[in-house]
Legacy VTK file of the C-alpha trace (Angstrom):
# vtk DataFile Version 3.0
C-alpha trace
ASCII
DATASET POLYDATA
POINTS 516 float
-29.380 9.429 -25.244
-31.519 9.487 -28.369
-33.871 6.636 -29.197
-32.355 6.596 -32.713
-28.967 5.295 -31.514
-30.647 2.805 -29.181
-32.769 1.454 -32.078
-29.660 1.322 -34.305
-27.935 -0.819 -31.665
-30.991 -3.113 -31.463
-31.071 -3.426 -35.239
-27.365 -4.264 -35.302
-27.825 -6.792 -32.497
-30.775 -8.375 -34.351
-28.507 -9.268 -37.271
-25.646 -10.479 -35.080
-25.259 -14.133 -34.183
-22.934 -13.659 -31.253
-22.158 -11.409 -28.302
-21.052 -7.913 -29.348
-18.613 -5.701 -27.452
-19.515 -2.023 -27.160
-16.032 -0.967 -28.335
-16.414 -2.935 -31.571
-19.962 -1.617 -31.896
-18.789 1.993 -31.530
-16.131 1.400 -34.199
-18.558 -0.118 -36.688
-21.225 2.516 -36.055
-18.544 5.249 -36.102
-19.935 6.637 -32.854
-18.276 7.835 -29.683
-17.944 4.907 -27.273
-19.401 6.869 -24.348
-22.530 7.607 -26.395
-22.882 3.916 -27.227
-22.498 3.014 -23.525
-25.174 5.597 -22.684
-27.561 4.018 -25.197
-26.840 0.551 -23.798
-27.587 1.794 -20.263
-30.902 3.212 -21.456
-31.754 -0.145 -23.069
-30.927 -1.922 -19.825
-33.751 -0.003 -18.137
-36.198 -1.850 -20.406
-37.587 -5.209 -19.358
-34.955 -7.777 -20.432
-34.653 -6.435 -23.977
-30.885 -6.920 -23.882
-28.378 -8.591 -21.593
-25.083 -6.911 -20.798
-21.990 -7.669 -18.744
-19.320 -5.126 -17.823
-15.761 -6.005 -18.864
-12.437 -4.236 -18.392
-9.725 -4.375 -21.015
-6.355 -2.749 -21.490
-5.991 -0.712 -24.670
-3.234 1.326 -26.249
-3.894 4.980 -26.946
-1.917 7.660 -28.746
-0.320 10.455 -26.773
-0.326 14.010 -28.241
3.187 13.251 -29.505
1.881 10.078 -31.133
-0.907 12.046 -32.813
1.766 14.323 -34.302
3.558 11.280 -35.744
0.317 10.167 -37.420
-0.131 13.590 -39.038
3.397 14.275 -40.346
5.451 11.127 -39.749
8.069 10.205 -37.154
10.905 12.535 -36.172
13.399 10.387 -38.071
11.230 10.451 -41.225
10.892 14.242 -40.993
14.682 14.581 -40.758
15.244 12.187 -43.666
12.784 14.051 -45.875
14.511 17.342 -45.021
17.840 16.088 -46.395
18.237 16.918 -50.123
19.825 14.402 -52.489
23.066 16.397 -52.691
23.305 16.548 -48.886
23.251 19.429 -46.440
25.443 20.791 -43.668
24.347 19.508 -40.259
23.936 22.981 -38.598
21.779 24.178 -41.523
19.681 21.032 -41.334
19.024 21.500 -37.619
17.823 25.075 -38.170
15.030 23.792 -40.442
13.024 22.463 -37.492
10.945 24.736 -35.264
11.034 22.125 -32.519
14.663 21.323 -31.520
13.511 17.908 -30.273
12.538 16.885 -33.808
16.044 17.588 -35.112
17.905 16.137 -32.146
15.869 12.929 -31.728
15.084 12.504 -35.405
18.720 12.885 -36.464
19.842 10.269 -33.919
17.071 7.811 -34.855
17.687 8.289 -38.593
21.401 7.559 -38.121
20.630 4.386 -36.076
18.056 3.274 -38.686
20.677 3.605 -41.418
18.663 6.205 -43.368
21.266 8.984 -43.301
25.006 9.284 -42.804
27.252 12.066 -41.502
30.205 12.751 -43.801
33.107 14.758 -42.275
35.719 14.186 -44.989
35.412 17.736 -46.356
36.061 19.261 -42.973
32.411 20.172 -42.563
29.768 17.762 -41.206
27.589 16.980 -44.242
24.400 14.961 -43.822
23.578 12.734 -46.791
20.886 10.201 -47.557
22.120 6.642 -47.252
19.054 4.964 -48.835
16.840 6.038 -51.719
13.550 5.535 -49.840
12.358 4.726 -46.359
9.454 2.949 -44.697
8.220 4.890 -41.679
7.160 1.839 -39.640
6.661 3.816 -36.418
4.155 6.211 -37.999
2.454 3.319 -39.835
1.981 1.414 -36.574
0.503 4.469 -34.880
-1.873 5.038 -37.827
-3.112 1.447 -37.501
-3.588 1.963 -33.771
-5.625 5.136 -34.323
-7.860 3.428 -36.877
-8.380 0.510 -34.432
-6.845 -1.936 -36.920
-4.299 -3.079 -34.335
-4.073 -3.019 -30.537
-1.560 -5.742 -29.812
2.078 -4.858 -30.454
4.980 -7.165 -29.666
6.259 -6.416 -26.162
9.556 -4.962 -27.430
7.759 -2.648 -29.872
5.281 -1.623 -27.181
8.115 -0.882 -24.742
9.954 1.227 -27.360
6.842 3.257 -28.176
6.108 3.797 -24.480
9.700 4.891 -23.896
9.334 7.452 -26.674
6.060 8.566 -25.023
4.081 7.884 -28.190
1.509 5.545 -26.630
0.008 4.916 -23.230
-1.718 1.824 -21.908
-5.051 2.471 -20.219
-7.969 0.443 -18.921
-11.301 0.879 -20.689
-14.587 -0.451 -19.380
-16.977 -1.743 -22.001
-20.068 -3.940 -22.286
-20.563 -7.344 -23.867
-24.181 -7.259 -25.041
-26.554 -9.910 -26.363
-30.282 -10.366 -26.957
-32.510 -10.615 -23.910
-35.490 -12.937 -23.441
-37.857 -10.107 -24.518
-35.703 -8.766 -27.326
-37.285 -6.337 -29.770
-35.907 -3.936 -32.334
-38.289 -1.124 -31.416
-37.632 1.063 -28.403
-40.744 1.694 -26.397
-39.939 3.936 -23.484
-41.745 2.983 -20.286
-42.903 5.804 -18.066
-41.482 5.873 -14.555
-44.170 8.068 -12.968
-47.724 9.263 -13.411
-47.730 13.055 -13.754
-50.629 15.523 -13.189
-50.367 16.536 -16.860
-50.997 12.925 -17.971
-54.115 12.759 -15.787
-55.518 16.105 -17.012
-54.968 15.324 -20.699
-55.798 11.630 -20.393
-52.537 10.643 -22.129
-51.825 8.111 -19.371
-54.205 5.722 -21.174
-51.772 5.491 -24.105
-48.637 5.141 -21.985
-46.921 2.037 -20.697
-45.500 2.215 -17.197
-42.648 0.431 -15.498
-43.621 -2.164 -12.926
-43.213 -0.879 -9.396
-40.232 -2.572 -7.763
-41.224 -3.331 -4.199
-37.835 -4.994 -3.557
-35.769 -1.919 -4.420
-33.466 -0.938 -1.559
-32.844 2.593 -2.744
-29.512 4.335 -3.136
-26.786 2.784 -1.021
-25.596 5.341 1.522
-22.009 6.564 1.536
-19.772 4.589 3.846
-16.225 4.650 5.016
-13.521 2.292 3.818
-10.873 0.639 5.891
-7.217 0.692 4.907
-5.838 -2.878 5.101
-3.440 -1.744 7.857
-6.335 -0.635 10.048
-8.246 -3.813 9.295
-5.288 -6.007 10.284
-4.704 -3.808 13.335
-8.290 -4.444 14.448
-7.836 -8.167 13.808
-4.717 -8.133 15.996
-6.611 -6.308 18.755
-9.469 -8.814 18.549
-7.040 -11.738 18.792
-5.372 -10.238 21.871
-8.731 -9.692 23.541
-9.809 -13.270 22.727
-6.586 -14.497 24.382
-7.374 -12.552 27.565
-5.000 -9.590 27.130
-5.645 -6.016 28.316
-4.642 -3.023 26.182
-1.921 -0.648 27.394
-2.189 3.151 26.921
0.073 4.299 24.091
-0.812 7.972 23.741
2.723 9.385 24.071
4.805 9.336 20.885
7.503 11.419 22.610
9.340 9.386 25.241
12.327 9.943 27.489
15.459 7.923 26.838
15.101 6.576 30.386
11.904 4.635 29.655
12.845 3.886 26.039
16.395 2.646 26.740
17.719 2.791 30.314
14.832 1.001 32.033
15.268 -1.806 29.474
18.915 -2.333 30.558
20.138 -0.901 27.261
23.525 0.816 27.777
23.930 4.487 26.982
26.653 3.660 24.461
24.381 1.312 22.513
24.339 1.986 18.706
20.513 2.225 18.754
20.857 5.542 20.629
22.802 7.074 17.760
21.106 9.845 15.767
21.351 7.623 12.684
18.890 5.213 14.302
16.791 7.454 16.577
14.922 10.745 16.131
15.896 13.100 18.978
13.573 15.947 19.966
14.725 19.566 19.661
11.892 20.991 21.778
11.431 19.886 24.505
14.876 18.354 24.390
14.838 16.792 27.870
12.445 15.420 30.469
12.722 17.052 33.941
14.331 14.778 36.543
11.296 15.355 38.758
9.150 13.471 36.204
11.174 10.274 36.739
10.753 7.988 39.802
13.872 8.817 41.867
14.273 5.498 43.716
13.799 3.479 40.542
16.236 5.716 38.634
18.822 5.054 41.374
18.453 1.286 41.046
18.681 1.484 37.243
21.848 3.579 37.534
23.377 1.051 39.903
22.675 -1.999 37.779
24.086 -0.220 34.699
27.264 1.154 36.275
28.047 -1.300 39.101
25.865 -4.346 38.542
23.508 -6.021 40.970
20.690 -8.550 41.172
23.150 -11.233 40.062
24.519 -9.166 37.170
27.947 -7.567 36.752
26.400 -4.634 34.851
28.153 -2.677 32.121
30.701 -0.814 34.326
30.484 2.668 32.803
29.656 6.135 34.094
25.861 6.231 33.742
24.620 9.811 33.238
21.165 11.124 34.101
21.590 13.723 31.303
21.516 10.928 28.705
18.432 9.390 30.314
16.618 12.746 30.215
16.910 13.176 26.429
13.544 13.130 24.675
13.080 11.058 21.529
10.358 9.774 19.253
9.900 6.335 20.776
11.671 3.608 18.853
9.460 0.807 20.176
6.362 0.309 22.295
8.486 -1.664 24.766
8.899 1.696 26.493
5.165 1.484 27.256
5.624 -2.081 28.523
8.396 -0.883 30.869
6.104 1.771 32.359
3.280 -0.739 32.823
5.510 -3.404 34.404
6.849 -0.774 36.804
3.242 0.022 37.789
2.536 -3.714 38.248
5.594 -3.937 40.513
4.460 -0.923 42.558
0.990 -2.424 43.051
2.573 -5.702 44.195
4.914 -3.911 46.643
1.976 -1.942 48.046
-0.008 -5.177 48.554
2.983 -6.712 50.369
3.307 -3.653 52.609
-0.396 -3.856 53.458
0.132 -7.531 54.355
2.813 -6.588 56.853
5.763 -7.219 54.562
5.097 -10.953 54.140
5.751 -11.702 50.456
4.666 -15.336 50.773
1.182 -14.344 51.865
0.643 -12.199 48.756
0.554 -14.267 45.555
1.583 -12.449 42.410
-1.350 -11.737 40.099
-0.439 -12.659 36.477
-0.926 -9.960 33.860
-1.292 -10.119 30.074
-0.877 -6.809 28.277
-0.731 -5.662 24.674
-0.305 -2.447 22.718
-0.619 -1.418 19.059
0.657 1.995 18.012
3.161 3.955 15.974
6.926 3.949 16.519
9.724 5.798 14.754
13.122 4.680 13.450
15.646 6.666 11.434
15.634 3.956 8.765
16.596 4.032 5.085
13.398 3.496 3.109
13.239 0.365 0.974
10.786 -2.385 0.016
10.463 -3.629 3.617
11.392 -0.627 5.809
9.731 2.670 6.742
10.846 5.506 9.000
7.613 5.196 10.976
5.481 2.110 11.364
3.092 0.399 13.744
4.435 -1.966 16.393
2.404 -4.616 18.125
3.603 -5.793 21.505
2.428 -8.565 23.782
3.643 -9.030 27.380
2.868 -11.823 29.839
4.079 -11.684 33.451
3.674 -14.764 35.659
5.584 -17.121 37.882
8.094 -19.502 36.251
7.365 -18.746 32.585
9.769 -20.315 30.061
10.841 -20.005 26.438
8.415 -22.809 25.555
5.531 -20.693 26.887
6.699 -17.794 24.705
6.886 -19.926 21.539
3.485 -21.461 22.224
1.777 -18.085 22.733
3.388 -16.613 19.597
2.406 -19.593 17.418
-1.176 -19.446 18.651
-1.238 -15.697 18.049
-0.102 -15.974 14.428
-2.186 -19.059 13.698
-5.242 -16.982 14.586
-4.021 -14.460 11.981
-3.844 -17.198 9.338
-0.024 -17.213 9.179
0.717 -20.904 9.532
4.396 -20.934 8.467
6.253 -19.578 11.503
9.832 -20.242 12.596
12.232 -18.812 15.186
15.891 -17.858 15.104
18.143 -17.126 18.121
18.976 -13.436 18.448
20.452 -10.869 20.833
18.538 -8.095 22.613
19.926 -5.993 25.485
16.799 -6.535 27.568
15.819 -10.154 26.803
17.680 -13.416 27.342
17.051 -15.766 25.625
15.875 -13.830 22.555
14.350 -14.969 19.258
13.544 -13.377 15.919
10.202 -14.446 14.404
9.943 -15.272 10.691
6.973 -15.984 8.421
7.075 -17.265 4.847
6.036 -14.604 2.294
4.338 -16.352 -0.647
4.779 -13.302 -2.900
8.495 -12.841 -2.258
8.998 -16.613 -1.954
11.212 -16.235 1.084
11.152 -16.082 4.886
10.591 -12.516 6.122
11.332 -11.315 9.652
8.072 -10.115 11.194
8.968 -9.709 14.851
11.268 -10.092 17.817
10.722 -11.809 21.129
12.342 -12.996 24.321
12.270 -13.336 28.107
12.958 -10.043 29.922
16.267 -10.051 31.800
16.342 -9.946 35.641
18.474 -6.773 35.372
15.386 -5.103 33.878
12.675 -6.623 36.091
14.225 -6.736 39.579
15.036 -2.999 39.820
11.332 -2.378 39.145
10.434 -4.303 42.290
8.984 -7.452 40.754
9.551 -10.635 42.822
12.464 -12.870 41.661
10.219 -15.806 40.781
8.251 -13.736 38.227
9.261 -14.070 34.587
8.041 -11.856 31.765
7.814 -13.064 28.182
7.263 -10.554 25.396
7.182 -10.221 21.648
6.936 -7.298 19.268
6.239 -7.041 15.565
5.187 -4.513 12.981
1.686 -4.347 11.541
2.984 -3.621 8.062
4.882 -6.852 7.331
2.129 -9.284 8.383
-0.282 -7.135 6.328
2.024 -7.445 3.312
2.102 -11.222 3.727
-1.662 -11.445 4.250
-2.471 -9.340 1.151
0.414 -10.523 -1.042
2.082 -7.093 -1.257
5.772 -7.175 -2.213
6.713 -3.536 -1.556
5.798 -1.747 1.675
5.546 1.519 -0.284
2.537 0.033 -2.117
0.859 -0.309 1.278
1.784 3.045 2.843
2.317 6.304 0.977
1.463 7.888 -2.348
1.760 4.621 -4.309
-1.139 2.943 -2.497
-3.680 1.375 -4.834
-6.988 2.927 -3.736
-8.844 -0.138 -4.999
-7.129 -2.059 -2.199
-8.803 0.337 0.248
-12.189 0.278 -1.530
-12.194 -3.516 -1.333
-12.167 -3.222 2.492
-15.299 -1.212 3.403
-15.959 -0.337 7.009
-18.986 -2.624 7.186
-16.778 -5.705 6.709
-15.237 -5.031 10.088
-18.489 -4.251 11.884
-20.103 -7.397 10.531
-17.418 -9.669 11.932
LINES 1 517
516 0 1 2 3 4 5 6 7 8 9 10 11 12 13 14 15 16 17 18 19 20 21 22 23 24 25 26 27 28 29 30 31 32 33 34 35 36 37 38 39 40 41 42 43 44 45 46 47 48 49 50 51 52 53 54 55 56 57 58 59 60 61 62 63 64 65 66 67 68 69 70 71 72 73 74 75 76 77 78 79 80 81 82 83 84 85 86 87 88 89 90 91 92 93 94 95 96 97 98 99 100 101 102 103 104 105 106 107 108 109 110 111 112 113 114 115 116 117 118 119 120 121 122 123 124 125 126 127 128 129 130 131 132 133 134 135 136 137 138 139 140 141 142 143 144 145 146 147 148 149 150 151 152 153 154 155 156 157 158 159 160 161 162 163 164 165 166 167 168 169 170 171 172 173 174 175 176 177 178 179 180 181 182 183 184 185 186 187 188 189 190 191 192 193 194 195 196 197 198 199 200 201 202 203 204 205 206 207 208 209 210 211 212 213 214 215 216 217 218 219 220 221 222 223 224 225 226 227 228 229 230 231 232 233 234 235 236 237 238 239 240 241 242 243 244 245 246 247 248 249 250 251 252 253 254 255 256 257 258 259 260 261 262 263 264 265 266 267 268 269 270 271 272 273 274 275 276 277 278 279 280 281 282 283 284 285 286 287 288 289 290 291 292 293 294 295 296 297 298 299 300 301 302 303 304 305 306 307 308 309 310 311 312 313 314 315 316 317 318 319 320 321 322 323 324 325 326 327 328 329 330 331 332 333 334 335 336 337 338 339 340 341 342 343 344 345 346 347 348 349 350 351 352 353 354 355 356 357 358 359 360 361 362 363 364 365 366 367 368 369 370 371 372 373 374 375 376 377 378 379 380 381 382 383 384 385 386 387 388 389 390 391 392 393 394 395 396 397 398 399 400 401 402 403 404 405 406 407 408 409 410 411 412 413 414 415 416 417 418 419 420 421 422 423 424 425 426 427 428 429 430 431 432 433 434 435 436 437 438 439 440 441 442 443 444 445 446 447 448 449 450 451 452 453 454 455 456 457 458 459 460 461 462 463 464 465 466 467 468 469 470 471 472 473 474 475 476 477 478 479 480 481 482 483 484 485 486 487 488 489 490 491 492 493 494 495 496 497 498 499 500 501 502 503 504 505 506 507 508 509 510 511 512 513 514 515
């Protein structure tokens, strides 16, 4: 940046009685705005000669099509001017234009504007002028925009020009500048370093040097940024850990239908098992029977087909072939089923070691949680994705009730900052009673379902080997919807996918998390 432009800016600022914006300054000096910004940045390196604050503003700019309108007029004006006073046949008129778009769009717009008329009385379509002269308001507006005489169109006009792809709205960063406490109109460049050449020639005696900044921290190192989903996920994990939960392993996206459905007392004819709701694997298509616990599979088959443990069952022909089918897991409750089965096996082993006396072996309560991805064959909309993250909490203890479940869930969400929580009765194949969880979305101004919950049915727990007096409460929710509520996002596709605003990510640097 030349000192000449910097001194010109200082001279201009010396005569001004108010704060000047760099865009206005560039217009008045007839200079490129980026050059003016460069000069301002060089002035900011001087000791309080000027003060500047960065501002962002939305401006309208011409598209290449808009530039063409400024040069030769709008399409409709070009068509009007091409029509002689005596009129012209429509096909001949259209051949006058090298660009077919000019004739097609211009003809239509000129007709709508009432500038020309199509006369078919002679048997041939003749285009005639309807008015003696026209005012090309579209081109005039664009000329004013280019010369910076206007940048605020009525909304309807702006929408029409955008629709015709004549203007675009962009954000421009500029500076508001004013005089500093040590303002001067003469630029005196301060030297940043003492060079060997200055020492040899003795020119250092005539130079002025910048003060050494002992408080400078240097260039900030590059750092990672956390997507809001990951930040909320970590907050969820921290809340679970604070509440005394242990994390379950969730490293298998592919799950057998047995653990995903059958172990949860979900019948094989249930609609959720349909291909419209579940992604089935092509390879490997099935899980070997040897990978499933045989005795447990037998008890699950019995409770489904014949009943047991106080239940009448579903009374259908349960097939191991259906249970073997591999799928992309539809919920992390499949992980909970595996873990509860392991808890039951540990309890049974402890009872066996105690000589088979159940009363002498108290059940050890467990609190488990998981956070990972699940997959549903969903139709994408503002609140649904085909894959999302599910959070699941499970508590197993003696004589737990629905009140315990509601209390734990409220405490969980209160820690997240979601204070408006309500419950609605629901139906789940593997919980009874069951409740849907809702939170009020301030952006959408309505209650949004954020999770499901309930008390696991005996038909699910007793075949595992858990003692009858043990109850298990559980709840599951997605990470995406609470994140939308927390960050005021109305459309889930603005949170996940190609429409994500990167500024939302940049506003959540990695160090925020590590400092908490």
